[in-house]
N, C-alpha and C positions, 0 to 999 in steps of 0.2 A: 491447597500445599504451600505452608510457609518455607521458602527455599533455605531461608538463617536456620533451620533445624537440620539441615541435611549437608553435614562436614566435607561430606567425603565425594565430591562432585567431579574431581580427576581420575577418582578409582571407578565412581562409576562410566567418567568417558570413555577410559580403556576397556572396559569390559564391552563398550558398543559392539553388535557385530554389523558392519556397514556395506549395504550392497549395492554397488552404484551403477547397478545396471538398468535399462532401459523397462518402462514397464508399458505391456500392449499387447493387444486383447486377455487380459487377466493373468498375465504372466509375469514376472522378470524375462528378459530376453539378452540374450548377447550379441553384438551389431559391429558393426567394423567403421562406417561411416567415414568421415574426415579424421577418425585418428582419435587422438584420448587430448582431453587435457586435467590438469589438477585445479581440484578445491586444495585453497592455501587457508591456513589458520593466520588473521593477522596478528593474533598475536602474539607466537613467535617465529612465524613462517615456516612452518612444519605444514607438512602435505595432509591432507583429511582427506583425503581419497582421490583415484585416478579417475574419471568418467568418461565413456563415448562420446562422440561429438556427430548424433544425429545427422546423415548422408540423405540424400534422398530418395532411396529407397526403403531408410527406417521412416521416412515423413508419408511417404507412401502410403505403407501399410498402417502405419497409426491412423489414419486418415481414412485407407477403406476401413478398415477396422469398425472406426467409427462410425462411416453412414453404413455398414453396414447394419449394426446390432440398430442403428436410429431407423431402417425402411424395417424389420425384422418387427420392430415394434416389442422386444423386450422391455423397454424400459420408457421409451416414448409412448407405449399406448398402455400403460396403468395409467390409474387412476390417482389423482392429486392425493388421494388419502395412502394410498398403497405407496408413492414416493417420498412420504413424511414420513414415514414409519421407518422405511430406510437409511430416512436422515437421523433420522433421530439415532438409530445405532450406530452411526456415524459421529453425534456427538459426543456419546459415550464410549466409545474405542478412542477418542481424542482425548478424553479427561484421563481414561485408565492407558495412555500411553505418553503424556503428559514429559515426562521426563526427558523418554528418550527424542520425542521433536524437540522439546528446548534446549536438550544438548549437542543436538542436529545447527539448532540455530545459531547455537551462541559459539562451536567451535567453526561453522564455516564464515560467520560477517561479524563476529567478536560483540554478539550482544549481554550483554552483563546475564547471567543467572537469574539472576532476581527479577530482570524484566522480561526475559523470554520465555520464565514459565507461568506469569501469568496472562504472558499474549496468548500461548495455546489456549486457558481458561474463555480465553474473549473470543479467541476463533471459534470453541465446540459453541459458546453460548449464538454467535452466528447462526451457527448450523440450526440447532433449535428455533429461533427467532425467524428463520427462511421456511422451516418444516412446517410450521403453526398458521404463518401468514400464504401459503402457496395453498392452503385448503379452505381461505377464507375469499380468494379471489371468486368471479364470478361473469358469466357470460351476459350479455349485456342482448334482449330483448326491445327489438323498434316496434314504434307504433308502424300501422300498413294494414291494406283491406282485409275484412275477412276473410279473403278469398286465398292472402298471401302471406308467409311466415316468414318474420328476416331475422336474420342474426348478425350482432358484429362476437368474432370470436377473436382468440388470440394463441395462435400455436408459433412452436418453437422453431427459433430456425434451424434445426438441425444439423451441424456438426459446426462447434463452436472451438475457433483456437484461441488461446491463449496464451498470452506472454508477459510473465512477471517479475519485479526488481528483487532485489537482495537487502532490502533493507527490514522488509517485514516478510520472510520468505514464505514460513508455514501460514500464518494471517491474509495475506493477498491472496494467497494460491485456495487458498476456503474462502475469499470470499468473491473470488470470481467464481472456483467452480461450483457453488452449492447452486446458488440462484441459478448458474445456466443447468443443471442438472435437474432442478425442482419444476423448472419448466418444461423436461422433456428431450431435454439436447443431448448432446453426446457431444465427450468434452477431447479437445485435444490438447495436451497444458505442454510450453517448452520453457523450463522456468529460469531463471537467473544462473549463469555458470558460474558465479561467485557461491551459489547457495542453491544447489539443487536437490540435498539427499534428504530434508524432510519433508519436499514432494511429491520423491519417487517413494517414503515410507506412506503419506497419507493416499497414494494408491493401493499399498498393498492392505489398508485399514477399511478402507474404503470400498474394496470388491471381497473381504474380507464379511463386511456388515450386509452385504447383499448386493453391491451396485454389480450388472452383468457386466461378461466381456464386453470389451469392444466400448462400451459409455462411456469410459474415461481410462487417456492414455496419457504417459506420459515418458516426453521424450527429451533431455541433455545434450545439452549442445552450445557452442555457440550463437549470439545472436548475427552475427554478420555472414552463419550459415546458415545452422538448422532456423533459427528463426527466420529468416529471410526466406525460404521451404516455405515454411508455415505461412507467411502470410502472402506468398504469389500463388499458393495453391490452389490450379482451380476446382477443388470437391470440398473449401473450408466456404463455411456460409456466411460468418460473424465473427470479425476478430476482436477478442478484448484486450488492452492495452494497457500497465503501468508502467511509465517509466519517463525518460527527459523528451523533452518537446522536441528536440532535434529528432529521434530514432520519431516519436509521432507522426513528422512530416514524411519519414521514409514509406512509412504502412500505410499514408494515405496514398501514395505513388504505386506500391506496391496493389493496394486495393484497386486502381484503375486500372493498373498493369492487366490486371488480372481480372475476376470478376465481379467486380463493384460491391466485393461481400461488405456486409455494415459492420459501423466501426463501432468500437465502444477508448475513448482515449481517457485516461488519465494522466497527465502528463505533469510537467513542471511548473516549482509555486514560488513567490517570494513572499509569502504573507506580514499582511502588517500589523501591528498589534498598537490601539489607538488609546493613550491614558489622558483620559479628561478628570479636571481640576477638583473631585468633586469626591474623593476616596479616601476611605476612614482608615484604613489599615494598608499603609501602605511598605510595610514589613511585609505580609501575605501575599500583597503585590508584587514585590519586587520575589520573591521565592517563588509565585505560580509562575512567569515570565521566565525566568531562569531554569526551570526543572522542565518548559516547556519546550526551547531552543537546543537543550543541552543535552537533552534526553535522547536515550540510542544515540548518544554520540554527534546527535544532530543531525543523525539521517532521517528525516519526517520529511516527505513532501507538504504538511501542511505548517513546517515548524513557522512560529512570528517570527523572523529573524530582521524586518525592519522596525523597530522601535519609536514609536513615536509619540513625545511624551509633551504634555502643556509646559510650558516657559515652567510655570511656578513649582513642580513637581522635578524638571529637569536635575538639575543639581541631586537632590537630596534622594530621586528613587535612581539614578546610577551608581551614587555612593553604596547604597545597600545592593544594588545586584553587585559589583565588584565583588562587596566582602562574602556575596553566595558561591560566587565563580571560583573566587578565591577556596573554598572550603572544599568545592566538593571534590571528591574522592573518584582519583582514577587508580585502575589498579586490572588484576584477572579476572578476564568475563565468567570463573567457572569461581569465583571469590564471594559468597556469596553481599561481604560489604562491599563491593564495587560497586560504586554509582555511573560511572564511566570510565566505556570498553574502548578497545582499537577503532579506530577507521574501517572500514570493511578489505579495503586494497592501500598497495605501494601507491595506485594511479591515483585515489582519490583522498590520501595524504599529501599528496604532490600540489594536487588541487588546492586543495583545505590553503596549504602555506600559501601559494602563489599568489592565490585572493588577496591573504591578509598584507603579504607583502606590497601589492602591487595598491591597496590603500594607504599602507601605511608610506610609501614612498608620494604620492599624492600631498602629503601634508597631513593626512588623516594622523588622529591621537589615538595608540594602541591604550584600553584604559585596564584592561584586564588580559592576561594568558597573550596569544599573540605568538607562540611558537611551540614544535616539536617538541614532546612532555621526552627527554631526554633519560630522566632515571626512569621511566616506562620502560623506554623502548620502544620497538615493534613500531605499529603504525597508530600508536598514540599522539592527539594534539591536544594541549590546554586549552581549556574551555573561555572562548576570547568575547573581546566587547570591544568595537570599536565607534570612537566620537569622532566629530568635524569633518566629515566628512560629506561630500555633496552627493545631493539624494540622487542625481544623476548618472555619478559614477557605477562601473560598473560591481561594485562592491555593493552598491544596494539596490539594483536592479536585475544582477543574475541568481541563477540558482546557484550557493553555493554546496549544500549537502553535508555540514562540519558542522561543530559545536561552536559558528561563529555569528555575532549579527552585530548590527548599525544600530546607533541611537542618534535620534536629531530631534530639536524641541519645536514646537509651534506656537502662533500665538491665538489662534481660534478652532473651531470645530469644525469650520469652513473649509479654513487652510489643510487641517489636517487631513481632511476627507480628500482634500484635490491631491495631495500627497500619498495617501493608501490607495488613489487611484492612478496613479501618477506611476505606469508599470504596466508592463506586457502582460504581464502573469492575471491569474484572476479566480488562484484555489479557494483560500480561504481567508478571514480575516479574523479579529479579533478587540473586540471595545471594553473597555474598563469604567463605566460612570456608572452612577446611582442613579442617575437621570433616565427613568422608565421612557419619556417621552424621546427624549434626546437621543436615546439609542434604538429607539422603534425606525425614528426618522436614519439617522446616520446606517442601518444593517441595511435598511430596504436600498441604500443608494451605494453603498461600498461594495467593490465588485470580489466575489468566491463566492463558492459553493457554499460548504457550512459557516456560518456566522457567529462566533461566540460572544456571549457577554457577559464580563467578570471571571470569566475560566478559558483557557487556553485550551485551541481546536485538540489538540491530539497529548496527553492524553487528557480527557474529561473526564468530567464526573458523569454517570449515567442517567442522567436528566430522562430521556425518554427512549423506547428504542423504537427499531424501523424507521428512523427516521430517512429519507431520501436528499439528497445530495446530486448537484450538474456541478462541473467547473465551468469556468468561463475564458472568454479571450484563449491565448495560447498555451493553457491551462487546461486544453481539451472539453468535448462532451461524450455526453452520457450520465444518464443517471446512474448512481449506485446506492442499493440500500433502499427499503423498507418497501413496497410495494410498487412502485416506480423504477426499482431499480433489478424487480423480477419480470417485469412488464418489457424491460431493455432487450430481455434476452429473448423477445418474443416478438414475431407482429402481427398486424392487425390483417382479420381475414373477415369479408360479407361474404354471408351464407341465404340464399333467399330460396321458398318453396312458393309453389304456385300450388293451394290444394283443390283449387277445383276447376 
């Protein structure tokens, strides 16, 4: 659906029925836990909802519900075909309720409705892709003696805990929950306290689509409280997390302190974009680079915020980028014409502003933006480009998570590769070149899970479906997407039969 033909998003938002209660064992439940916390609209500071912060009793109840469902086999013992049929119904439900889900994400974290709506559609596509691939998995029959039958199997972990971020609330929840469910696991999800409502609504839709009670539980709460309890729980077999590297390190400690649960971590990123000198349409490249790092107000883990440009094109590309940055339309997220919404919180706004000021104070040149958007109010920050900042500066080395990037020149592809890899992160990378041989060589050597050539990592064109990626370095570990992403929610098991 084209959001530009829907002129009454504010009216639709005012008509939403928001249920902030936890979802445990197939129903919404009232909990007491640690008290309550507010979800705040970053556009105007209004309270979207007051939610419960689930405590030990609620976490135990949710995990026990998932364990019991797994052991009883109401879902785990169904055939892949049967599970895929239910998941396809869930995909339909996402599309049928896409406006409501998009509005919840837009209200809670400020994503423009023009981006939030397609994001729900992409999430529905993920569900369909998983439903298709789960039917293509096969067990492995091993060569053995005539009197022996040996099998390599993939079996579900059991109870999977999932902790999701606020930047793409529904999308990331789907990307974690659905592969885990497809492989027969039960899931307990703790969404970000900044944006929990679409994940809670997802649980309603999943249950209505045929996911049995207990197989999916959603427990809202603060990360330092509810998230910690889930990560430390002795009956959670696997924990899947997307968020900061610092939190990822803490979760590794929790896994070690508890039951050595398996971990899948997608942590921070500071992704490079390498622009070589054989490009044709420099205007199109400038447009793509700007769109790639200011989309969703720069709150994208794979955003290419280290822009490395061959010296020959450095000035002309920068000039084109500045013109496009100055033309970005900031505004109300519920205005279909808005390109740039607010940052998700006042805390995030302060971090972005302080990082830019630190670069400016060190002698860097802010060539576009570099300030709060006072005209818009709320948590808006102007799209920013910073030049002449040393690559070793924290601005070029740390994840900022805002519509800001640094730009540096290089003199050779080898130097560009050195700069790209001179960073603790290894989440994603982008190469801009028409030289296929050079692109192939550099793509194999640059650190990153997805490496895109002549397109930004996200939002990227749909070249293929079912691609699998895995981060490197402090960006985490564990595969997502494709067959490898399904297998990540299983463990290997060997079974041998003596036949005679």
